[in-house]
KEKE-3310 file (N, C-alpha, C; in steps of 0.2 Angstrom, whole numbers, plus 5000, padded with zeros to 4 digits):
npx = (5102:5087:5071:5055:5039:5022:5026:5020:5010:5003:5012:5022:5028:5032:5042:5050:5054:5061:5072:5078:5083:5091:5100:5111:5106:5098:5080:5068:5052:5037:5020:5003:4995:4982:4974:4976:4978:4987:5000:5004:5010:5023:5028:5038:5048:5064:5065:5071:5066:5051:5038:5025:5014:5009:5017:5029:5026:5025:5038:5045:5042:5050:5062:5066:5067:5077:5091:5106:5100:5099:5090:5074:5059:5044:5029:5017:5000:4983:4975:4962:4952:4938:4936:4929:4932:4938:4948:4953:4959:4969:4977:4982:4989:4995:4999:5007:5017:5023:5029:5038:5045:5052:5060:5068:5075:5082:5091:5098:5094:5090:5073:5061:5045:5028:5017:5003:4994:4981:4981:4979:4966:4952:4961:4964:4978:4994:5006:5018:5014:5006:4995:4989:4984:4971:4963:4950:4945:4946:4957:4966:4968:4974:4986:4991:4993:5003:5013:5014:5019:5032:5037:5040:5050:5060:5070:5079:5083:5094:5096:5090:5074:5061:5047:5035:5023:5012:5004:4992:4994:4997:4998:5007:5004:4993:4981:4975:4968:4955:4941:4948:4959:4968:4961:4966:4968:4954:4948:4954:4950:4936:4936:4941:4930:4919:4919:4919:4924:4920:4917:4915:4901:4901:4908:4910:4911:4918:4918:4910:4921:4931:4937:4953:4967:4984:4991:5002:5015:5020:5033:5040:5038:5045:5057:5060:5060:5071:5081:5081:5086:5099:5103:5106:5108:5097:5083:5066:5049:5039:5031:5026:5024:5018:5018:5009:4994:4981:4967:4953:4947:4958:4966:4956:4956:4970:4970:4960:4966:4977:4970:4965:4952:4935:4925:4918:4908:4898:4894:4883:4888:4892:4881:4885:4898:4902:4903:4915:4926:4941:4942:4953:4970:4987:5004:5015:5031:5041:5050:5054:5062:5070:5078:5086:5081:5081:5074:5063:5045:5033:5019:5002:5000:5012:5014:5002:5002:5014:5011:5000:5007:5016:5006:5003:5014:5019:5031:5035:5028:5015:5003:4996)
npy = (5072:5065:5069:5064:5066:5064:5054:5047:5040:5027:5022:5031:5028:5014:5017:5025:5014:5006:5014:5016:5003:5003:5015:5026:5037:5052:5054:5065:5066:5072:5076:5075:5073:5073:5063:5053:5039:5036:5035:5023:5019:5023:5019:5008:5012:5021:5037:5053:5066:5075:5084:5095:5096:5108:5117:5114:5118:5132:5135:5131:5141:5152:5146:5142:5129:5122:5111:5100:5093:5078:5072:5071:5063:5065:5061:5065:5069:5071:5057:5053:5047:5049:5062:5077:5091:5104:5114:5111:5099:5104:5112:5104:5094:5100:5114:5112:5103:5109:5120:5113:5107:5118:5123:5112:5112:5124:5121:5111:5098:5080:5076:5066:5060:5056:5051:5046:5032:5036:5046:5041:5037:5028:5021:5015:5015:5014:5021:5033:5045:5059:5056:5046:5051:5053:5058:5052:5059:5073:5071:5062:5072:5082:5076:5074:5087:5092:5083:5088:5100:5097:5091:5102:5109:5099:5099:5110:5107:5107:5097:5081:5075:5065:5057:5045:5035:5027:5012:5000:5000:4988:4982:4981:4993:5001:5002:5013:5019:5016:5016:5018:5010:4996:4982:4970:4971:4974:4962:4953:4956:4954:4940:4935:4939:4936:4925:4927:4935:4950:4955:4967:4966:4963:4974:4985:4975:4967:4951:4946:4951:4950:4962:4970:4975:4983:4976:4980:4975:4983:4983:4982:4993:5003:4997:5002:5017:5018:5014:5025:5034:5029:5032:5046:5054:5050:5056:5059:5055:5040:5024:5014:4999:4983:4978:4969:4964:4959:4950:4955:4944:4936:4941:4940:4926:4923:4928:4920:4908:4910:4911:4897:4895:4901:4910:4918:4932:4941:4958:4973:4988:5003:5018:5029:5025:5016:5024:5031:5021:5012:4999:4992:4992:4993:4994:5000:4997:5001:5013:5013:5002:5005:5016:5009:5001:4986:4977:4965:4962:4957:4944:4944:4932:4929:4942:4945:4934:4937:4950:4947:4938:4948:4956:4947:4948:4957:4963:4967:4977:4973:4978:4984)
npz = (4990:4986:4979:4982:4976:4980:4988:4998:4992:4982:4970:4972:4985:4984:4976:4984:4993:4983:4981:4993:4994:4982:4983:4993:4997:5005:5007:5003:5005:4998:5001:5004:5018:5022:5021:5033:5033:5024:5030:5033:5022:5022:5034:5035:5029:5024:5027:5025:5027:5027:5019:5018:5004:5001:5008:5002:4989:4991:4995:4983:4975:4979:4981:4992:4998:4994:4995:4993:4979:4970:4961:4955:4958:4952:4957:4962:4960:4956:4954:4951:4940:4937:4941:4938:4939:4932:4935:4947:4944:4934:4941:4951:4942:4931:4933:4945:4942:4931:4938:4946:4936:4930:4940:4942:4930:4930:4939:4934:4937:4937:4931:4934:4929:4932:4919:4910:4904:4902:4892:4880:4878:4870:4862:4845:4845:4854:4855:4857:4851:4843:4835:4841:4853:4862:4874:4887:4897:4909:4917:4910:4900:4907:4909:4896:4892:4900:4895:4882:4885:4890:4878:4871:4877:4878:4867:4870:4883:4897:4905:4912:4907:4910:4906:4910:4905:4913:4913:4918:4933:4947:4964:4980:4994:4989:4996:5001:4990:4988:4978:4967:4967:4961:4949:4954:4967:4972:4967:4975:4988:4987:4984:4996:5004:4999:4991:4978:4963:4955:4940:4926:4914:4896:4883:4870:4860:4866:4875:4891:4904:4896:4891:4888:4896:4899:4912:4924:4936:4951:4955:4944:4937:4946:4944:4930:4933:4941:4933:4923:4932:4933:4921:4917:4904:4895:4889:4887:4882:4888:4886:4899:4903:4901:4888:4884:4883:4893:4900:4910:4915:4916:4926:4937:4938:4941:4954:4960:4959:4968:4981:4981:4979:4975:4963:4947:4944:4934:4931:4929:4919:4930:4929:4916:4916:4906:4894:4895:4895:4895:4885:4880:4881:4877:4879:4868:4867:4859:4859:4873:4873:4863:4869:4877:4888:4895:4904:4910:4910:4921:4918:4922:4928:4935:4942:4949:4960:4967:4972:4980:4989:4995:5002:5012:5021:5032:5035:5022:5018:5019:5024:5013)
capx = (5096:5082:5065:5050:5032:5018:5029:5016:5005:5006:5019:5028:5030:5035:5048:5055:5057:5066:5077:5080:5087:5097:5105:5112:5105:5093:5075:5063:5045:5032:5014:4997:4993:4975:4971:4982:4979:4993:5006:5006:5015:5029:5031:5043:5053:5068:5064:5075:5063:5043:5036:5018:5014:5008:5023:5034:5025:5027:5045:5047:5041:5055:5068:5069:5068:5085:5098:5108:5095:5102:5085:5067:5053:5038:5023:5011:4995:4976:4973:4956:4950:4932:4935:4928:4933:4944:4952:4956:4963:4974:4981:4987:4992:4998:5003:5012:5022:5027:5033:5043:5051:5056:5065:5074:5079:5086:5096:5101:5092:5086:5067:5058:5038:5022:5012:4998:4991:4975:4981:4978:4959:4951:4965:4967:4985:4997:5013:5020:5015:5001:4989:4985:4983:4964:4960:4942:4943:4950:4963:4970:4970:4980:4993:4994:4994:5010:5018:5015:5023:5038:5039:5042:5056:5065:5076:5084:5083:5102:5097:5087:5068:5059:5040:5033:5016:5010:4998:4987:4999:4994:5004:5007:5004:4988:4975:4971:4966:4948:4939:4954:4964:4968:4956:4968:4966:4948:4946:4957:4946:4929:4936:4942:4925:4912:4921:4917:4926:4914:4919:4910:4899:4905:4908:4914:4913:4922:4913:4910:4928:4936:4941:4960:4972:4990:4992:5009:5016:5023:5040:5043:5038:5050:5063:5060:5061:5078:5085:5082:5091:5105:5105:5104:5109:5092:5077:5060:5042:5040:5026:5029:5018:5021:5018:5006:4986:4978:4960:4952:4947:4965:4968:4952:4958:4976:4967:4956:4971:4981:4967:4963:4944:4932:4921:4918:4902:4898:4889:4882:4892:4888:4878:4890:4905:4904:4906:4923:4929:4945:4940:4959:4976:4992:5009:5020:5038:5047:5054:5058:5067:5076:5081:5091:5079:5080:5071:5057:5039:5029:5013:4998:5001:5017:5014:4997:5004:5020:5007:4997:5011:5017:5000:5003:5020:5020:5038:5036:5022:5009:4997:4995)
capy = (5071:5063:5071:5060:5069:5059:5048:5043:5037:5020:5021:5035:5024:5009:5020:5026:5007:5004:5019:5014:4997:5004:5020:5027:5044:5054:5055:5069:5064:5077:5073:5079:5067:5075:5056:5051:5033:5034:5035:5015:5017:5026:5018:5004:5015:5026:5044:5059:5072:5075:5091:5095:5098:5116:5120:5113:5123:5139:5134:5131:5148:5156:5143:5141:5122:5119:5109:5097:5088:5074:5070:5073:5059:5067:5056:5069:5071:5069:5052:5050:5047:5051:5068:5082:5097:5104:5118:5107:5094:5108:5115:5098:5089:5103:5119:5109:5099:5114:5124:5109:5106:5124:5123:5107:5114:5130:5118:5105:5092:5076:5076:5060:5062:5051:5053:5041:5029:5039:5051:5037:5036:5021:5018:5008:5014:5016:5024:5040:5050:5063:5053:5041:5054:5056:5057:5052:5063:5078:5067:5061:5078:5085:5073:5075:5094:5093:5079:5092:5106:5094:5091:5109:5110:5094:5100:5114:5105:5105:5091:5075:5075:5059:5056:5039:5033:5022:5008:4998:4997:4985:4980:4983:5000:5004:5000:5019:5022:5016:5014:5019:5003:4991:4977:4964:4973:4973:4955:4949:4958:4952:4933:4934:4941:4932:4919:4928:4941:4953:4958:4970:4963:4964:4981:4987:4970:4962:4947:4947:4950:4950:4968:4969:4980:4981:4976:4979:4975:4990:4982:4982:5001:5005:4996:5007:5023:5018:5014:5031:5037:5028:5035:5053:5055:5047:5059:5058:5052:5033:5020:5010:4994:4976:4977:4963:4966:4953:4951:4955:4937:4933:4944:4937:4919:4923:4929:4915:4903:4911:4909:4891:4895:4907:4910:4925:4934:4946:4963:4978:4994:5009:5022:5034:5023:5013:5028:5033:5015:5010:4992:4989:4996:4988:4999:5000:4998:5002:5019:5012:4997:5009:5019:5004:4998:4979:4973:4961:4964:4950:4944:4944:4925:4930:4947:4944:4930:4941:4955:4944:4935:4954:4958:4942:4948:4963:4966:4968:4981:4968:4982:4986)
capz = (4992:4981:4981:4979:4977:4980:4991:5003:4988:4979:4967:4976:4991:4981:4972:4990:4994:4978:4981:4999:4993:4977:4984:5000:4997:5009:5003:5005:5003:4998:5000:5007:5022:5025:5023:5037:5032:5019:5033:5032:5016:5025:5040:5035:5024:5027:5024:5029:5029:5024:5018:5015:4997:5001:5009:4996:4983:4992:4996:4977:4972:4983:4981:4999:5000:4990:4997:4986:4976:4964:4956:4958:4955:4953:4957:4965:4956:4956:4948:4951:4933:4938:4944:4932:4942:4928:4938:4952:4940:4931:4947:4954:4938:4927:4935:4950:4937:4927:4942:4948:4931:4928:4945:4941:4924:4933:4944:4931:4942:4932:4933:4932:4932:4931:4915:4911:4897:4900:4887:4874:4878:4869:4857:4846:4845:4860:4854:4860:4845:4843:4832:4846:4860:4863:4881:4887:4903:4911:4920:4904:4897:4911:4909:4890:4892:4903:4891:4877:4887:4891:4872:4868:4881:4877:4862:4873:4890:4898:4910:4910:4909:4908:4907:4910:4904:4917:4911:4923:4939:4952:4968:4987:4996:4986:5000:5002:4985:4988:4972:4962:4968:4955:4950:4958:4975:4972:4967:4981:4994:4985:4985:5003:5009:4997:4987:4970:4959:4951:4934:4921:4907:4889:4881:4863:4856:4870:4880:4899:4908:4890:4890:4889:4898:4900:4919:4925:4943:4953:4956:4937:4937:4950:4940:4925:4935:4943:4926:4920:4936:4931:4914:4915:4897:4892:4891:4883:4885:4886:4889:4905:4904:4899:4881:4884:4885:4896:4900:4917:4917:4918:4933:4942:4938:4945:4962:4963:4960:4974:4986:4980:4979:4972:4957:4944:4942:4930:4934:4923:4921:4933:4924:4914:4915:4900:4889:4896:4899:4891:4885:4877:4881:4877:4878:4863:4870:4854:4861:4878:4871:4859:4874:4881:4894:4893:4909:4909:4913:4923:4916:4928:4932:4940:4945:4954:4966:4970:4975:4986:4994:4999:5006:5018:5023:5035:5034:5015:5015:5020:5025:5006)
cpx = (5091:5075:5059:5043:5028:5021:5026:5011:5008:5011:5025:5031:5034:5042:5053:5057:5062:5072:5081:5085:5093:5102:5105:5109:5098:5087:5070:5057:5040:5026:5009:4994:4986:4972:4976:4982:4985:5000:5008:5010:5022:5032:5036:5049:5058:5067:5066:5071:5056:5042:5029:5019:5013:5014:5028:5032:5026:5035:5048:5047:5046:5061:5071:5069:5074:5090:5101:5103:5099:5097:5078:5062:5047:5032:5017:5006:4988:4975:4967:4952:4942:4931:4935:4928:4940:4949:4956:4962:4970:4979:4985:4991:4996:5002:5009:5017:5025:5032:5039:5048:5054:5062:5070:5078:5084:5092:5100:5100:5087:5079:5063:5050:5034:5017:5007:4996:4984:4975:4980:4969:4958:4956:4962:4974:4988:5003:5012:5020:5007:4994:4985:4983:4976:4960:4952:4941:4947:4956:4968:4973:4976:4986:4996:4996:5001:5015:5019:5020:5031:5041:5043:5049:5062:5071:5081:5086:5091:5102:5091:5079:5065:5051:5038:5025:5015:5004:4994:4991:4995:5000:5003:5007:4998:4981:4971:4967:4958:4945:4943:4959:4963:4963:4959:4967:4959:4944:4949:4952:4938:4930:4937:4935:4920:4913:4920:4921:4921:4918:4913:4907:4903:4903:4912:4916:4916:4916:4914:4918:4933:4939:4948:4963:4979:4992:5000:5011:5022:5030:5043:5043:5043:5057:5064:5062:5069:5083:5086:5086:5097:5108:5103:5105:5103:5086:5071:5053:5042:5034:5030:5023:5022:5022:5013:4999:4984:4971:4959:4949:4953:4967:4964:4955:4964:4974:4965:4961:4975:4976:4964:4955:4941:4928:4920:4911:4902:4892:4889:4887:4888:4886:4883:4896:4906:4906:4912:4927:4934:4944:4947:4965:4982:4998:5013:5027:5043:5052:5057:5063:5073:5080:5087:5088:5078:5076:5064:5051:5036:5022:5008:4999:5006:5016:5008:4999:5010:5017:5004:5001:5013:5012:5001:5009:5021:5026:5039:5030:5015:5002:4993:5000)
cpy = (5070:5066:5067:5062:5064:5053:5044:5038:5030:5019:5025:5030:5018:5011:5022:5019:5005:5008:5018:5007:4998:5009:5021:5035:5046:5054:5060:5068:5071:5074:5077:5072:5070:5068:5052:5043:5031:5034:5028:5014:5019:5023:5013:5006:5020:5032:5049:5064:5071:5082:5090:5099:5106:5119:5120:5117:5130:5141:5135:5137:5152:5153:5141:5134:5119:5118:5105:5092:5084:5072:5071:5068:5062:5063:5059:5071:5068:5064:5049:5052:5050:5058:5073:5089:5099:5109:5115:5102:5098:5110:5110:5095:5093:5109:5116:5106:5104:5118:5120:5107:5113:5125:5119:5109:5120:5127:5112:5098:5087:5076:5070:5060:5056:5054:5047:5038:5032:5044:5048:5037:5029:5019:5019:5008:5016:5018:5030:5045:5053:5060:5049:5044:5056:5054:5057:5056:5068:5076:5066:5067:5082:5083:5074:5083:5095:5089:5084:5099:5103:5093:5097:5111:5106:5096:5105:5112:5104:5099:5086:5077:5069:5059:5049:5038:5027:5019:5006:4995:4994:4983:4983:4990:5004:5005:5007:5022:5021:5012:5015:5014:4999:4985:4971:4965:4972:4965:4951:4950:4954:4944:4932:4934:4937:4926:4920:4934:4943:4958:4961:4965:4965:4972:4981:4981:4965:4957:4949:4946:4949:4956:4967:4975:4978:4982:4975:4980:4981:4990:4983:4990:5005:5003:5001:5014:5023:5017:5020:5035:5036:5030:5041:5056:5054:5053:5058:5056:5044:5030:5015:5005:4988:4975:4971:4964:4959:4955:4952:4949:4933:4935:4940:4930:4917:4924:4923:4908:4904:4909:4902:4891:4901:4906:4917:4926:4940:4951:4968:4984:4999:5014:5027:5031:5020:5017:5030:5027:5013:5001:4988:4994:4991:4993:4996:5001:4999:5007:5017:5007:5001:5014:5016:5000:4991:4974:4970:4964:4957:4950:4943:4937:4925:4935:4947:4941:4934:4946:4952:4941:4942:4955:4954:4944:4955:4968:4969:4973:4978:4973:4984:4988)
cpz = (4986:4983:4978:4980:4976:4983:4996:4998:4986:4975:4969:4981:4989:4978:4979:4992:4990:4979:4988:4998:4987:4978:4992:5002:5002:5004:5006:5002:5004:4996:5004:5011:5026:5026:5026:5037:5028:5023:5033:5027:5018:5030:5041:5031:5028:5023:5029:5031:5025:5024:5015:5008:4997:5002:5005:4991:4985:4993:4988:4973:4974:4982:4987:5002:4998:4994:4991:4984:4969:4959:4960:4954:4956:4951:4959:4960:4958:4951:4949:4943:4932:4940:4938:4934:4938:4930:4943:4949:4937:4936:4949:4948:4932:4930:4941:4947:4934:4931:4944:4943:4929:4934:4944:4934:4926:4936:4941:4934:4937:4935:4929:4934:4928:4926:4915:4904:4896:4895:4881:4873:4875:4864:4850:4846:4852:4860:4856:4854:4846:4841:4836:4852:4860:4869:4882:4893:4905:4914:4915:4900:4901:4911:4901:4889:4894:4898:4885:4879:4888:4884:4868:4872:4880:4872:4865:4880:4892:4903:4909:4912:4906:4910:4906:4910:4907:4914:4917:4929:4945:4958:4976:4987:4992:4990:5000:4997:4984:4981:4967:4962:4961:4956:4954:4965:4976:4972:4973:4986:4993:4987:4993:5007:5006:4993:4979:4968:4955:4946:4930:4916:4902:4887:4875:4859:4859:4874:4887:4902:4902:4888:4892:4891:4899:4907:4920:4933:4944:4953:4949:4935:4940:4947:4933:4928:4938:4937:4923:4926:4935:4925:4913:4909:4893:4894:4886:4886:4883:4889:4894:4906:4901:4892:4880:4886:4887:4899:4908:4920:4920:4925:4938:4942:4942:4952:4964:4963:4966:4980:4986:4980:4976:4964:4953:4942:4938:4931:4929:4925:4925:4928:4923:4912:4909:4894:4889:4898:4892:4890:4883:4879:4880:4875:4872:4866:4866:4857:4867:4877:4867:4864:4877:4886:4892:4898:4907:4913:4915:4921:4922:4932:4936:4944:4951:4961:4970:4974:4981:4991:4999:5004:5012:5022:5025:5034:5027:5013:5015:5021:5018:5002)
residu = (MET:ILE:ILE:VAL:THR:GLY:GLY:ALA:GLY:PHE:ILE:GLY:SER:ASN:LEU:VAL:ARG:GLY:LEU:ASN:ARG:ALA:THR:GLY:GLU:ASP:ILE:LEU:VAL:VAL:ASP:ASP:LEU:THR:ASP:GLY:HIS:LYS:PHE:GLU:ASN:LEU:ALA:ASP:LEU:ASP:VAL:ALA:ASP:TYR:MET:ASP:LYS:ASP:GLU:PHE:MET:ALA:LYS:LEU:GLU:THR:GLY:GLY:TYR:ARG:ARG:ARG:VAL:SER:ALA:VAL:PHE:HIS:GLN:GLY:ALA:CYS:ALA:THR:THR:THR:GLU:TRP:ASP:GLY:ARG:TYR:MET:MET:GLU:ASN:ASN:PHE:ARG:TYR:SER:ARG:GLU:LEU:LEU:ARG:ASP:CYS:LEU:ARG:HIS:ASN:THR:PRO:PHE:ILE:TYR:ALA:SER:SER:ALA:ALA:VAL:TYR:GLY:ALA:GLY:PRO:GLY:PHE:SER:GLU:THR:ALA:GLU:HIS:GLU:ARG:PRO:LEU:ASN:VAL:TYR:GLY:TYR:SER:LYS:LEU:LEU:PHE:ASP:ASN:TYR:VAL:ARG:ARG:LEU:LEU:PRO:GLU:ALA:GLY:SER:GLN:ILE:VAL:GLY:LEU:ARG:TYR:PHE:ASN:VAL:TYR:GLY:PRO:ARG:GLU:GLN:HIS:LYS:GLY:GLY:MET:ALA:SER:VAL:ALA:TRP:HIS:PHE:HIS:ASN:GLN:VAL:ALA:GLU:SER:GLY:GLU:ALA:ARG:LEU:PHE:GLU:GLY:SER:ASP:GLY:TYR:GLY:PRO:GLY:GLU:GLN:GLU:ARG:ASP:PHE:VAL:PHE:VAL:ASP:ASP:ILE:VAL:ASP:VAL:ASN:LEU:TRP:PHE:LEU:GLN:HIS:PRO:GLU:VAL:SER:GLY:ILE:TYR:ASN:ALA:GLY:THR:GLY:ARG:ALA:GLN:THR:PHE:ASN:ASP:VAL:ALA:ARG:ALA:VAL:ILE:ASP:TRP:HIS:GLY:ARG:GLY:ASP:ILE:ARG:TYR:ILE:PRO:PHE:PRO:ALA:GLY:LEU:LYS:GLU:ALA:TYR:GLN:SER:TYR:THR:GLN:ALA:ASP:LEU:THR:ARG:LEU:ARG:ALA:ALA:GLY:TYR:SER:GLY:GLU:PHE:ARG:PRO:VAL:GLN:ALA:GLY:VAL:PRO:ALA:TYR:LEU:ASP:ARG:LEU:ARG:ALA:PRO:SER:GLU:GLY:GLY:SER:GLY)
# end
C-alpha cells in the first residue's frame, strides 16, 4: 500500500492519478474533506481506502493504522501563503510532518514530501543552501523548519527521505483552491468570462506583468515524485521546477492563444501584498540533475495548453 496525504488536494490527487497509471499498488488517501467539493478530485481515481486526517493522526500516535506500507507521499499541509496564524501553520505543516516522518523511519518506509520554493522568499538565489533561504511568510518558515529538521536526520536515516521544493505548480484538479489556485486557472476563467486577463502592475523594478516565476506543470511534478519512488537509494532536498523563469505575461498570452481571443489588463496590487510578493523565482536544478533525474519540464507555452485541454475533457479530470 502507498499512502498519499493531502490526496484529495491539487498535487496529491494528480499524484494518485500518476500512481494509478504507474503502479498496481493500493492507495490510501488521507485528507480533510470538510470542503466536500474536493471529492471531485478523487471521483475518477482508483483509491483503495480513505482516512480522515484527524483519525490518521490519532492512529499514527498509536501505530494502529499500519499495514504493509511501501511508501508515503506526504502532500498534506496548509498551503495558504496569506495565513498568519502561526500556531495553526506549525501544527499542520511541522508537527504533522515530523510525526509521520518519525513513523516512516521506525518502519524503514520511504518518505517523499512536499516542501516549497516559499522557503527562498524574494531570492535572488534559489539553490538548496542556507544562505538563500529567507521566507517572507509563516508558511514558508514552516516548510523551512521541517526541511532543517530533515537535514539533521538525513546522515543517520536508514530509509529514503526526499523533500521536493515545489515552485509555481499549475494544472488540473486545483479548482477547489479558490484564491490560491494558479494564475493559469484564474486567467482562464477571466478570459472565458470577460475576455481579459488581469495582471498586477509592475513591482521591484519589473514592468507590468513582467514579474517572473518558475511555472511548472503538475504532470512534470508527478514525474519527479515517481522517479524518486523508483530510486529509493536517493535521499535529500531538491528543487522541483523547470529551471526557467517566465513572465506572468507569458502565462496570460498562452491562455489567450488557447482561447483564440482576449486582452490583458493591469491592476494595482491589493493592500499589503506587494511587500510579501515574490517578483522572481527560478529553480536551480543542479542538485536534482546530479541526483540522476533527467526528465524534461514543459515551458508555459506547452504546459498551459495541455492544462486547458484537460479541463475540457471530463475523463481526464476536466472538472479541474
